[in-house]
KEVEX-483238 format. One record per residue: x, y negated, z negated of N, C-alpha, C in turn. Coordinates in steps of 0.05 Angstrom, whole numbers, plus 5000, padded with zeros to 4 digits. Layout:
BEGIN
XYZXYZXYZ...
***
This chain:
BEGIN
323082858251324883038260326883048280326682868298329282948317331282658308329682458305331182258299333582368277331382448251333482588232335582718232335382938256336783068263339382898280338982768301340982598309341982508277341282318267342382218244344282328235343282498230344982768211347782828231346882918255349882948269351182768262349882498273351582278278353582248257352582208228353682228205356182458206355782678215357482938216360182868232359282748249360882628272363382458263361782258253363482068240365182178218363782288200364282428170367582628180367082748202369382858210371582678218370282438238373182358242373982238228373282088204374481968178376682148167376282438169377282618149378982628169380082648186382182798208384682748195385582478180387482338184388482548149386582658135386582778117388082958117385883168135386583438141389183508160389083298180392983238188394683258163393983088146396682968129397683278115394283408107394683758089396483908116395483928125396184158146399584048153400583818153403783788156404083758126402683828115404683808080406884028078408883958069411884078063413884088079414283778060417283738073420383758053421983868073424883988060426083708050425583638025426683438007429983438001431383638004433683667999436283508016437983398007439283308034441683468031442683758022445783818024445583838046449083808048450583788078451784078077451584168097452584488120455084468134457584288120460184288138460584358128461584608147464184788140462485058151460185008151457885318141457785348171456485598177455385708211453085908204451385788216447885798216447586018251446486158244445286358268442386378267441586278286438386258291436986448317435486528316435286658343432186578347431886508380430886408384430286188379432686048380432085758379432685548403431885708422430785478453428585258452426685418431424485208434423085168409419885048405418685138378420484978357419885178336420785218313423585308308424985528320426885508323429285318328427385158355429984948366430284688340427484698330427384398304429584468282428984718281430684868258434184838268433484938287437584858297437984488292436384398303436584128302437383958276435484038255435383958232437484088217439484258224441684408210444184368225444384208242446384108264445783888259444083668252444183458235445983428206445083628198447083688166450183768169450983858193453383808197454484198208452584288207452384578212454184638240455384868234456284928264454085208269451985108288449285298302449485428321449885778316449685968348446385978349445685908369443085928388443186248399441986438384441486578401438586708410439286638443436786658455435986848480434986848487434687198506435086998537434286678540434386548566435586328559437486338561440786228566440086008579439685858593438785718619436785438601434585668591433585438573434385298542435885628542437285468510440085278513441685258540443085048541442884918542439784768563439384548561437184428530437484598510436684588486438784548462440984618462443184578460444684308468443884248496445383868496443883678483440983728477439183568471440583578445440883788430441583718405444283628397445383718414448283528414448083258413447383098434446382948440444982728420443082918407441282748383443582678358444482868352446282958322448482918320450182938346452982888347454682938338452583328331454183548332455683708360457683738364458383948391458484178373458884268357458884498356455884718346454984648377452084828380452584988401453285258391453585468407451485648425451585718444449585858458450686138461448986368455449486628459446886868467447387008496445587228494444587338478441687348466441187638456438287668464437287908464435388028473434188248450432288118442431288248413429788508431429388578454427488798462429588988471431488878472433589118479435989158463435889398444437789458426441089418436440789548456443689408470444389218469442588998472443688748476444388678444442288728428442988668401445988768388446089038394448689048383450688978402450988888426453388728436453088518430450988368423450988128412452088028384451888248369452888348344456288368337456588518361459888528366461588348370460488238390461387938401461787728379459687718358459787498341461187458316461687788311463887848290466087898302467087848335469387788341470487508343467387318351468487128358468586888330466786938320466686788295468386858264467286708246468986658228468086738207464886688211463486768180460686668194458386828177455386768183455586648151454186388151453086358126450286318120448786338142446386338137445186418165443686708166442086818188439586768181438386698201434186498212433986718227431786968221431087138236428687018253428186798267426286668267424786828300425786928313424086988348422287108346420487038367417287108361415487058383413687228389410787188408408487188398406987188413404187238404402087358428399987568421397387618443399987708458400987878461401987988489399988178500399888188517397888488528400788688524398688978527401089188514403489288530406189188515408789208528410289308514412489478525414089648510416389518520418989508490420889448498423089528512425189608508426889658532426889948516426689958491427290258475424790448477422290288481420890418480418290348458419090158444418189998421415489838434412789868415411389628419411789278414411289078431413588868433414188768411411088718395411288498377413088598354412488928347413389148321416989088330417489138364419889118362421688958355420488678377422588388367421988298348419388228334420088158306421088298285419988598286421888698264423788908272423789148291425689268291427489098303427688928314430188808329431288598313429888468291431088338269432188558246432188828246432288938226434689018235434789128263437489228270439988978270438688728275441288568285441588528251439688528224441688448200442888698192442288898196444789098183446389108199446689088226449588998239451388728232450188578224451488408207452188378178450688498163450788448138454288448126454788598125457688678115458988388127458888298145459687998158459487858137455487818136454987588122455987548096455287868086456487898053459187748057461487788071464087618068464487408072461887218084461586958076460886828059459386978037458186898012459186717998457686507990454386577985453586508007450886698017450186718041445986728039445186608058443186718070440686768086439586968083437587038105435486988103433786888124431486748117428886928145427287018138426187168158422887038159422186898193420186778189418387068199416086958176414287188179411086868185408787018173406386868181404686938160402286698159399786778145398087038144398687068173397587258188398887618174400787608158401687888142398987938124396887808117394787808107393588018112393287998141390788118154392688288173394288418159396688588179396588938156395989148168397289448156399189488164401589658155402489868174401790118181401990178202399590408208402190608224402490738190404990968206404691178221401191258217400791428246401291298268401291078278401190948301402590678311404890738291406790468294406490348321406890438344407190298377405190248383403290268377400590278380399990438402400090658408400390758431396890908435395990938407393391128405391490808411391790658400388890468395391890128398390390008420392289768412390889508423391389298390390089038389391788758393392588638409394888448409395088308379392988308366392388058354393088278320393288488317393488628300395788798298396688788326399888888329401288648325401088328325401888198311401688178286400088128273399888158239400888468228401188638244402688858228406088788230406688658257410188578253410188448239408188138230409387978209409388078182407088268173407288478142409688618155410888678172413188838163415688638163415488488164418488128157417688168132415788108115415488118088416488238071415488508082416488818066419388888071420188768099422688798106425488658083423788378079424888218052425188258031423288378024422588477997424888697992425188918003426089078003428989088010429388928034432588698025433988677997432188508002432988327970432988507955432288717945432688877921435289067928436589147954439389217963440189087956440288777957442088527955443288487926442188587915441888427886444788557877446288377861448788347851451188277869448988247901450487957916450787787916451487597919451487337933450587297959448487377971446087387990444387407984441687207991439687257983438287188009435287278007433987348032430487258031428687128041426687098034424787078061422387018050421387028079419586768073418686628102416886428102414686398124412886258115410786188135411185948142411585908164412485628180409885458179407285498180404185368184403385478208400885338207400185368236401385148265402285228270404485058291403584988320403584738338402584698367406084858375405785078392408185018402408285328416409785318448409585468469408685748459409285858430407986148433406086208441403986148444401686198457401786228489403286228491403286138524402486458542402986668522402086938534399086918532397386758522394086768514392686498528391986528548390486298564388586208547386986438528384986358504385986208484388386278470388886268449390885928462392385938476393085628494390485338488388585538504386585288507385185258473385085408457384985358426386685148422388485258419390985088406391384768418391284678447390384488451388784408445386384488439384184278424383484228402386184378387385684278357388484148356390284138371393684188379392983848350391583638343391283478333391583438295391383738292390883838274392884018261394784158276396984338274399284128268400484248256403584238253405584068277407183958276408583948299411184148292412584278316414584368318416884328283416784108288419283938271417983988240414883918236413883958222414184328212413684458231413584768219416184888210418284708222420584738218422284758182420284578176421584538142422084708114420084888123420485158103423085308105422885418132425685568141429285418131428885118139431084998126430684878096428584808089428684868053430585108037428985298059430185608054432585668051433585468077436485548094439485378064437685108052438884938037438484818016436084908008435284857980437684947952438584767935441284837927439284957898436784967898435285057873434285377879434985457907433385687914436485937911438685877905441085917905441386207900438686327871439586497852436486687867434686607882431686637892432586827910430887037906431487267929428987387930428287587952425687657956422987547964422887267959419687137952418786997988416886987986415086888011414586578015414786398022415286108016412985998042411985738036410085698059409385388041410385218062410084878058413084818038415584918029416784908019416984977988413885207987413885237961413785547953413985657937412985957944409785957947409886217962405986167973405786537961403386577970401986857965402687057981402987287970403387527990401287717988400687808003397887928002398788257984396888377982397588627959399688857983398688848004399989008021402888968030403788648024406088528026407988658003406888807978408188747955407789027947407889177967407289527959409789607958412189647944414889787943415290057961412590227955412290527967412590438000411590228009410690178037412690128041413389878030416989788041418790038040419190098019421090388018421490538054418190618058418390848077417890668099417290388108418390298126420990298137422590248110425290168116426490468130426090658118427190878122426190988152423390958156422691018187423890778213424490568202425790378216428790468223430390618204432290708202431990978225430091128225431091288232429791258274427590978277427990968309429590768308431990648300433890548312436290678305436490948298438591138295441391028277440190878254442890758241442590978208443790918205444290898167444790708151442890628134443490418118442590348087444190488073443490548046444690328031
***
C-alpha cells in the first residue's frame, strides 16, 4: 500500500511538472496583436511607476504616444520614465504628481494637466493596491474604495470635457476578476462597521465595473468610449502590503503573468481599431469577458454614481 501511494504521489508530481508549461501558457494568454501607432496622441496612466502601469506606459510609448505618468511617488516614477525613454527612444514621457487618496491632489493635478497639455486621447485608470490594513484616505474614505473608485471617478469627471475635445478618445478602467466576489454595501461603504481587506478590494473592483457601465451609457453619442479590464493574475508589487499574500505570490510566480503580459489587455483596449465603437464592456486576455450579475445591475450602477457624486461634492449629470 505504501509503495502504491508513493508511486501515485510520484506520478502526480511528474504530471504536475509536465503540465507547468501548458498552465503557464494558459495563464499568459492574451496578447495585443494590433500594430496601431499613437504618434501625436497623448496617454495619461495612473500608477504608472511600476507593475502593469509601467509596462502599459512602455508599450504605448513604443507606439509613439506622449505618455503622462501620474504617480504618487515622483522619485520612483522618474526612474521608471528614464528607463522607458532609454528603451523606446521616446522622449515624450512626462511625470506628474497625483495622489488618488487626496481629492485636493486630484483636483490640482487635473487643473495642471488642462493648462499644460493640448489633449488627452487615452485615460487609463490603473493605480491600485490590495490587502491594506484598515486605512482611510485624506478625505476619510476607506482606502481601496477611495483610491480605486472615488479617486478615479473624480479624476475622470474633472478631465472628461477635456477628453471629449480630444476625441475620438478612450477611457480604460483597470478592474479585476475579483469583482465577481464584490458587493456594494451602501449601508457601510467605508467599512466602518466591519472590515475585511479582501472584501473591501472586491467591492472597489466591482465599483470599477459599475462605473464603466454607467459612464458608457452617459457617453453615448460622443466619440469617447470606456471599457474595463481584468489584467489577469500578475506577479507585481501590488501584494507588498500583505506578507502572507506576497509569499503565496512568490511561490506561484512561475504560473503568474509577468507585468508586461498583464498590461496587454489595457494596451488592447487603448489601441485596437475594432474597439472604436465598443463601449461599456469588460475585457480579459484581449477579448470580451464575463461580468458578474452584480456588475450588470443598472440600478446599482446609477445609485453608486449618485452616492459617489454626493461623497465627492460634485454634480455630474
